C-alpha positions as CSV (number, residue, x, y, z in Angstrom):
1,X,-46.1,15.4,34.2
2,X,-46.3,12.4,31.9
3,X,-43.7,9.6,32.5
4,X,-41.0,9.3,29.9
5,X,-41.1,6.3,27.5
6,X,-38.0,4.3,28.4
7,X,-37.5,3.6,24.7
8,X,-36.9,7.3,24.2
9,X,-34.2,7.7,26.9
10,X,-31.7,7.8,24.0
11,X,-33.2,10.2,21.4
12,X,-30.9,8.9,18.6
13,X,-33.0,5.9,17.6
14,X,-36.2,7.9,17.4
15,X,-34.4,10.6,15.4
16,X,-33.0,8.1,12.9
17,X,-36.4,6.4,12.4
18,X,-38.2,9.8,12.1
19,X,-35.6,11.0,9.5
20,X,-36.0,7.8,7.5
21,X,-39.7,8.0,7.6
22,X,-39.7,11.7,6.5
23,X,-37.3,10.9,3.6
24,X,-39.5,8.1,2.4
25,X,-42.6,10.3,2.6
26,X,-41.0,13.0,0.6
27,X,-39.8,10.9,-2.3
28,X,-41.8,9.8,-5.4
29,X,-39.4,7.3,-6.9
30,X,-36.1,5.7,-6.1
31,X,-33.8,3.2,-7.7
32,X,-30.9,1.1,-6.2
33,X,-28.8,-2.0,-6.7
34,X,-29.6,-4.6,-4.0
35,X,-27.3,-7.4,-2.9
36,X,-28.8,-10.0,-0.6
37,X,-26.7,-12.6,1.2
38,X,-29.0,-15.0,3.1
39,X,-27.4,-17.3,5.7
40,X,-29.1,-20.2,4.0
41,X,-29.6,-19.8,0.3
42,X,-28.2,-18.4,-2.9
43,X,-27.0,-14.7,-3.0
44,X,-29.3,-12.4,-5.0
45,X,-28.3,-9.3,-6.9
46,X,-30.9,-7.1,-8.7
47,X,-31.7,-3.6,-9.8
48,X,-34.7,-2.3,-7.8
49,X,-37.0,0.5,-8.8
50,X,-40.0,2.0,-6.9
51,X,-42.6,4.5,-7.7
52,X,-45.5,5.6,-5.4
53,X,-48.1,4.5,-4.6
54,X,-46.3,1.2,-4.7
55,X,-45.1,0.2,-8.2
56,X,-42.1,-2.1,-7.9
57,X,-39.7,-3.4,-10.5
58,X,-36.9,-5.9,-10.0
59,X,-34.4,-6.6,-12.8
60,X,-32.4,-9.6,-11.8
61,X,-28.6,-9.7,-12.2
62,X,-28.2,-13.1,-10.4
63,X,-29.7,-15.6,-10.3
64,X,-32.2,-15.6,-13.2
65,X,-30.1,-13.0,-15.0
66,X,-32.2,-10.9,-17.3
67,X,-35.6,-11.7,-15.7
68,X,-37.9,-8.9,-14.7
69,X,-40.5,-8.9,-12.0
70,X,-43.0,-6.0,-11.7
71,X,-45.7,-5.4,-9.1
72,X,-48.7,-3.2,-9.9
73,X,-50.5,-1.9,-6.7
74,X,-53.7,-1.2,-8.7
75,X,-54.3,-4.8,-9.5
76,X,-52.3,-6.3,-6.6
77,X,-50.6,-8.5,-9.3
78,X,-47.0,-9.4,-9.9
79,X,-45.9,-10.2,-13.4
80,X,-42.7,-12.0,-14.3
81,X,-40.9,-11.7,-17.7
82,X,-38.3,-14.6,-17.7
83,X,-36.4,-13.0,-20.5
84,X,-36.8,-9.4,-19.4
85,X,-39.5,-6.7,-19.9
86,X,-41.3,-6.5,-22.3
87,X,-40.1,-9.7,-24.0
88,X,-42.7,-12.5,-24.5
89,X,-43.7,-14.6,-22.5
90,X,-44.9,-13.1,-19.2
91,X,-46.9,-14.6,-16.4
92,X,-49.2,-12.9,-13.9
93,X,-49.0,-14.2,-10.3
94,X,-50.2,-13.3,-6.8
95,X,-47.3,-11.6,-5.0
96,X,-47.5,-14.3,-2.3
97,X,-46.9,-17.1,-4.9
98,X,-43.9,-19.2,-3.8
99,X,-42.5,-19.1,-7.3
100,X,-41.6,-15.4,-6.9
101,X,-40.9,-15.1,-3.1
102,X,-37.4,-14.5,-2.0
103,X,-35.1,-17.0,-0.2
104,X,-36.4,-15.8,3.1
105,X,-40.0,-15.7,2.0
106,X,-39.9,-12.0,1.0
107,X,-42.8,-10.7,-1.1
108,X,-42.3,-8.1,-3.8
109,X,-45.3,-6.1,-2.5
110,X,-43.6,-5.8,0.9
111,X,-40.0,-5.1,-0.3
112,X,-39.8,-1.3,-0.3
113,X,-37.9,1.0,2.1
114,X,-41.2,2.3,3.5
115,X,-42.1,-1.2,4.6
116,X,-38.7,-1.7,6.2
117,X,-39.1,1.5,8.3
118,X,-42.6,0.4,9.4
119,X,-41.2,-3.0,10.4
120,X,-38.5,-1.2,12.5
121,X,-41.1,0.9,14.3
122,X,-43.4,-2.1,14.9
123,X,-40.5,-4.2,16.3
124,X,-39.5,-1.4,18.5
125,X,-42.9,-1.3,20.2
126,X,-42.4,-3.0,23.5
127,X,-38.8,-3.8,22.5
128,X,-35.6,-1.7,22.5
129,X,-33.6,0.4,20.2
130,X,-30.0,1.8,20.4
131,X,-27.3,3.3,18.3
132,X,-24.0,1.3,18.1
133,X,-20.7,2.4,16.5
134,X,-21.6,6.0,17.4
135,X,-20.9,8.3,14.6
136,X,-22.5,9.6,11.4
137,X,-24.5,7.7,10.4
138,X,-24.0,5.0,13.0
139,X,-25.8,1.7,13.2
140,X,-29.4,1.4,14.6
141,X,-30.1,-1.8,16.5
142,X,-33.8,-2.6,17.0
143,X,-34.7,-5.7,19.0
144,X,-38.2,-7.0,19.7
145,X,-39.5,-8.0,23.1
146,X,-38.7,-11.5,24.3
147,X,-39.9,-14.0,21.6
148,X,-41.4,-11.3,19.4
149,X,-40.7,-11.0,15.7
150,X,-41.9,-8.8,12.8
151,X,-41.7,-10.3,9.3
152,X,-39.8,-13.2,10.9
153,X,-37.1,-10.9,12.4
154,X,-36.3,-10.4,16.1
155,X,-33.4,-8.0,15.7
156,X,-32.4,-5.6,12.9
157,X,-29.1,-3.9,12.5
158,X,-29.5,-1.0,10.1
159,X,-27.1,1.5,8.6
160,X,-28.3,4.7,6.9
161,X,-27.3,6.7,3.9
162,X,-25.8,9.9,5.3
163,X,-27.1,12.1,2.6
164,X,-30.6,10.7,2.2
165,X,-31.4,9.3,5.7
166,X,-32.6,6.1,4.2
167,X,-31.4,2.6,5.1
168,X,-28.6,1.3,2.9
169,X,-27.5,-1.8,4.8
170,X,-29.6,-4.2,6.9
171,X,-28.7,-7.3,8.9
172,X,-31.6,-9.4,10.2
173,X,-31.4,-11.9,13.0
174,X,-33.7,-14.5,14.6
175,X,-34.7,-15.2,18.2
176,X,-31.5,-17.1,18.7
177,X,-29.3,-14.2,17.6
178,X,-28.4,-16.0,14.4
179,X,-28.1,-14.1,11.2
180,X,-31.0,-14.5,8.7
181,X,-29.8,-12.2,5.9
182,X,-27.5,-9.4,5.1
183,X,-28.6,-6.8,2.5
184,X,-26.7,-3.9,1.0
185,X,-28.4,-1.2,-1.2
186,X,-26.0,0.7,-3.4
187,X,-26.3,3.4,-6.1
188,X,-29.4,4.9,-4.4
189,X,-31.0,7.5,-6.7
190,X,-34.1,9.4,-5.4
191,X,-36.7,10.9,-7.8
192,X,-34.8,9.8,-10.8
193,X,-36.8,10.2,-14.0
194,X,-38.4,6.9,-15.0
195,X,-40.4,6.3,-18.3
196,X,-44.1,6.3,-17.9
197,X,-44.3,2.6,-19.1
198,X,-41.3,1.5,-16.9
199,X,-43.6,-0.5,-14.6
200,X,-45.6,-1.9,-17.5
201,X,-48.4,0.6,-17.1
């Protein structure tokens, strides 16, 4: 009889991750309002839109109110419209360009909920996961092995949308247990109709 993986002694973390992964796999598009509060840096608020296979649009509320940033997975290019899409001018940049990376070094092409779920799974490998504040939906705590980080994060605390099973609040911490960033995602709409040219296509 195979030995049991100690990470699965509590089935709740695995179930939460599996449900989130299934929910992301099933959707085609989603939109939400994102509020980021980094420990060091300026708060960010934006409207976030996603369409598979990886189109991403960010419409900034603050800072840079009115600016639009769009990532096209076909060309692996991010384009910024300082005065909003489709107003002239616009500038094409690599998604890793420091000009358009977030306060914590986030890249637009690695900003979707699917990437977050994959990061949670990767950090859990060799690490630990548990559910705190037991209840529906509860808080999933994923901590990497000693000294290990994924995307610069050693510990995630994640809350989930009860209806859609997707993350709607995330707190990230470093190896010292100090908070890196707190993110809330409100007004989640799954498979909302978006115009064909919404992502500049």
